[in-house]
Structures are given as C-alpha cells and as structure tokens.
C-alpha positions as CSV (number, residue, x, y, z in Angstrom):
1,M,173.9,72.9,96.9
2,P,171.0,70.6,97.8
3,E,168.3,70.2,95.1
4,R,164.8,71.5,95.7
5,P,162.1,68.9,95.6
6,G,160.1,68.9,92.4
7,R,162.8,70.8,90.3
8,A,164.8,69.1,87.7
9,R,168.5,69.9,87.7
10,H,169.8,71.3,84.5
11,Q,172.8,69.7,83.1
12,T,175.4,71.7,81.3
13,G,176.5,70.1,78.2
14,R,175.8,69.7,74.5
15,A,172.2,70.7,74.6
16,R,172.9,74.2,75.8
17,R,176.3,74.6,74.1
18,P,175.2,76.1,70.7
19,F,173.3,78.9,72.5
20,H,176.3,79.7,74.7
21,V,178.6,79.8,71.7
22,L,176.3,82.2,69.9
23,L,176.1,84.5,73.0
24,S,179.8,84.4,73.5
25,R,180.4,85.4,69.8
26,L,177.8,88.2,70.2
27,S,179.5,89.5,73.3
28,A,182.9,89.5,71.6
29,M,181.6,91.7,68.8
30,K,182.1,95.5,68.9
31,G,180.7,98.4,67.0
32,R,179.6,97.7,63.5
33,D,179.8,93.9,63.9
34,M,177.7,94.2,67.1
35,R,175.0,96.0,65.2
36,R,175.0,93.5,62.4
37,G,174.8,90.6,65.0
38,R,171.9,92.3,66.7
39,N,170.1,92.9,63.4
40,W,170.6,89.3,62.4
41,M,169.2,88.1,65.8
42,R,166.2,90.5,65.4
43,G,165.6,89.2,61.9
44,A,165.8,85.6,63.0
45,A,163.4,86.3,65.9
46,A,160.9,87.9,63.6
47,A,161.1,85.0,61.1
48,L,160.6,82.6,63.9
49,A,157.6,84.5,65.2
50,L,156.0,84.6,61.7
51,F,156.7,80.9,61.2
52,C,155.1,80.0,64.6
53,A,152.1,82.3,63.9
54,A,151.3,81.0,60.4
55,P,149.1,78.1,61.6
56,A,147.1,80.4,63.8
57,L,146.5,82.8,60.9
58,A,145.5,80.0,58.5
59,Q,141.7,79.9,58.3
60,E,139.1,78.1,56.2
61,Y,136.6,80.1,54.1
62,L,133.1,79.3,52.9
63,S,133.3,77.7,49.4
64,G,131.5,80.0,46.9
65,H,132.2,83.1,49.0
66,E,135.9,83.3,49.8
67,D,135.7,86.3,52.1
68,L,133.4,84.6,54.6
69,P,135.4,82.6,57.2
70,L,134.2,79.4,58.8
71,L,134.3,80.2,62.5
72,A,133.7,78.4,65.8
73,G,135.3,75.2,64.6
74,L,132.8,74.9,61.7
75,H,133.8,72.4,59.0
76,Q,132.0,72.7,55.7
77,D,130.7,69.6,54.0
78,P,132.2,70.0,50.5
79,D,129.3,67.9,49.0
80,S,126.7,70.3,50.4
81,V,127.7,73.4,48.5
82,T,125.1,74.7,46.1
83,V,125.8,77.8,44.1
84,F,123.4,79.5,41.7
85,D,124.8,82.4,39.8
86,A,122.5,84.4,37.5
87,P,122.1,88.0,36.3
88,Q,119.3,88.5,38.9
89,G,121.6,87.5,41.7
90,R,123.5,84.8,43.4
91,I,122.7,82.1,46.0
92,V,125.2,80.1,47.9
93,E,124.0,77.4,50.3
94,T,126.1,75.1,52.4
95,F,126.0,73.1,55.5
96,A,128.7,73.0,58.2
97,Q,129.1,71.3,61.5
98,T,130.9,71.8,64.7
99,R,131.2,70.4,68.2
100,E,130.4,73.9,69.6
101,P,126.9,74.8,70.7
102,A,124.7,76.9,68.3
103,K,125.0,79.9,70.7
104,A,128.8,79.8,70.3
105,V,128.6,79.7,66.5
106,L,126.2,82.7,66.4
107,A,128.3,84.6,69.0
108,A,131.5,84.1,67.0
109,Y,129.8,85.5,63.8
110,A,128.2,88.3,65.8
111,E,131.7,89.4,66.9
112,T,133.4,89.0,63.5
113,L,131.0,89.9,60.8
114,P,130.5,93.6,61.7
115,Q,134.3,94.0,61.4
116,M,133.9,92.7,57.8
117,G,131.2,95.3,56.9
118,W,128.1,93.1,57.7
119,T,125.2,94.7,59.6
120,R,123.3,92.5,62.0
121,Q,119.6,92.4,61.6
122,S,118.9,89.5,64.0
123,P,121.1,87.0,65.8
124,A,121.2,84.8,62.6
125,R,120.8,87.4,59.8
126,Y,123.3,89.9,58.4
127,V,123.2,92.3,55.5
128,R,126.1,93.9,53.5
129,G,125.2,96.0,50.5
130,A,123.0,93.8,48.3
131,E,124.1,90.6,50.1
132,T,122.1,88.8,52.8
133,L,123.6,86.1,55.0
134,V,121.4,83.8,57.1
135,F,122.5,81.1,59.6
136,E,120.0,78.4,60.4
137,V,120.7,75.8,63.1
138,V,119.4,72.5,61.5
139,D,120.5,70.2,64.3
140,A,121.5,71.3,67.8
141,G,123.6,68.2,68.0
142,P,126.2,67.3,69.0
143,P,127.4,67.9,66.4
144,T,125.7,71.2,65.7
145,V,124.7,71.4,62.0
146,V,124.3,74.9,60.6
147,R,122.9,75.9,57.2
148,I,124.6,79.0,55.8
149,L,122.6,80.8,53.1
150,L,124.1,83.7,51.2
151,T,122.0,85.6,48.7
152,S,122.7,88.7,46.6
153,D,120.4,90.8,44.5
C-alpha cells in the first residue's frame, strides 16, 4: 500500500509489543480473571490520571494566609511579607509580581474569591467576615507588581 504524504508509517516491533502482550493476555482471560484484569486496568488508569493531574492541582498560597491562592501567575516575593498579629486584629502585607496585565490579575481573583466565601466590594476589595482583602497595582509593568493587603478585626 502506498504511503500517504505527511504521515509517518508505524513500525511494528518492540515499542508496541508490551501493549499487544497485555491486550492478548486480557483477551485470553475469562470470567473472574477477566473482571480482575479489568479492575486492575481501571485502577492503573485512575492512578495514572491522578499522577498526571497532580502538577495541575499544585498551587502556591499567600504566605501568612494559607487559604488565599496566588493566581494569574503571581509569584510572591518572600522578603516582602509583613505580618502583624495582635489581639485587636491581624495585618498581612505582601508584594507579588506577574507577567499578566493588572486586569487579568483582578479578573482571576474576581472569579475565584467569591467561591471561597469572599464578597466583592469593588474590583480590588473583598470582605469575608471580619477580614478585608485589598489588591493594589503598584506597577503596571511589565512585570505587574501587586500589593496584597489582608486585614482582620
């Protein structure tokens, strides 16, 4: 059969052999063994899916307030974190930067924070219980530098 232009021809050989061997063993199974084989394959597929999804689920959080994610490619400057914790309340201030424009940063938080219980008061101000969260664009960049201020009463 003539080859189509632009298509690589697959060679049968060692690279595909382990998969064929596995399939031939599964097709030879019957009854109880077949169910075990299917369950094993399902378990292996689920483990592979979780393994592949783990990097996507990994996320950085704001130092000093571990349930506030850093979105829109923000990277916190570890030397910029200031935390004041007193009986009257708490203040966490930090600076983060990203290559994304300020609008994208505010839009990412506008979409995510309400799902975490925050109420939007303005495009850069959110409230949750006694906590207030304020985003201030210090430098429109690039890179965009954002001051994140979290206060609680």
